[in-house]
C-alpha positions, 0 to 999 in steps of 0.5 A: 243839319244847320239850324237855318235850313228848315227856315230856308226850305220854308221860304223857298217852297212858299215862293216857288210852289206855284211856279210853272216853267220847270223852275219850281219847288220840286226842281229845287228839291231834286237838285238839293237832294242830288247835290247832297248825295254827290257831296257825301261821296266827294267829302264836300261841305254839306251845309254849303251844298244844301243852302246853295241848292235851296237858294240857287234859283232864288232870282234866276237871270232868265226871270229877273231881266238878265241880272246874274248877280241878283240871286246871290244878293237876295240869297245873302239877305235871306241868310243874313236875316237868319244869322248864318255865318258870313263864311258860309254866306260868301260861299253860297253867294259864289255858287248862286251867282256862277251856277248858270250856263251862259253859252257853249263857248263861255268859260265856267267860273265855278270854283269851289267843290261845293259849287261844282257839285250843285252845278252838276245836280242842277244840270242833271235836272236839265237833261233826261226825261224831266229835263225834256219836260222842263225844256218844253214847259219853259219854251211854252212859257216864253212863247218859243216855237217848238221847232223851226228847221230853217234856224240851225243851232248856234254855239254862243260866245256870250251870255247875251247871245245865248239868251236870244233863244230861237226855238225849243229844239235848238236848246237841246243842241245849244245846251242840253246835249253839251252838259254830259261832257261838262260834269265835274264829278264822277257821279255826275258823269255816270248819271248824265250818260243815261239821261243824255242817251234818253234825250238822243233817243227822244230827238231821233223819234221827234225828227222821225215824226216831224218828217213823217218817217216814223218806223210804224209806217214801214 
């Protein structure tokens, strides 16, 4: 373990312990643990993965006014303060600044193996049972309606378009259901299959109940 990691964990856990939108310390810890598991199988640099996993949400664009580069800047300041090697800091900055999903038709700019692994882990935590819970927690925090059938989903071509969320159910179609086919690693793809299926089952049940055609009435 890199000597800086315990200090980073302490800083991040303190900052995110009371977060209530689904981007909390437990999310960060899950992403980091899963990324390390995948990284071991892929032969990646586990120090870079662990540091990037811990810092990947240090300043999320969804909460800082839309700045995709502020996270990397703050991550660098924290790592420099603890005297982490510059070559590692540069890799972490790249991951933190490029991890976010920016729209269905926006090119993914993640380049490094370590970055792709952390991105897989972060996206896996956005789908499945926990992903569903996090989606509604975030939607409630932002004041988004649960569902507006009159507003269909949009496959966005820019980060600016993507950030104009309409209702929470659209988020499944605009992002979450697309993630299964955007996994970089074989491990990520296998885990995503199960979680994706769970989301589809949830949405089918949701629409049945919304339209009062639940099978229990038959």
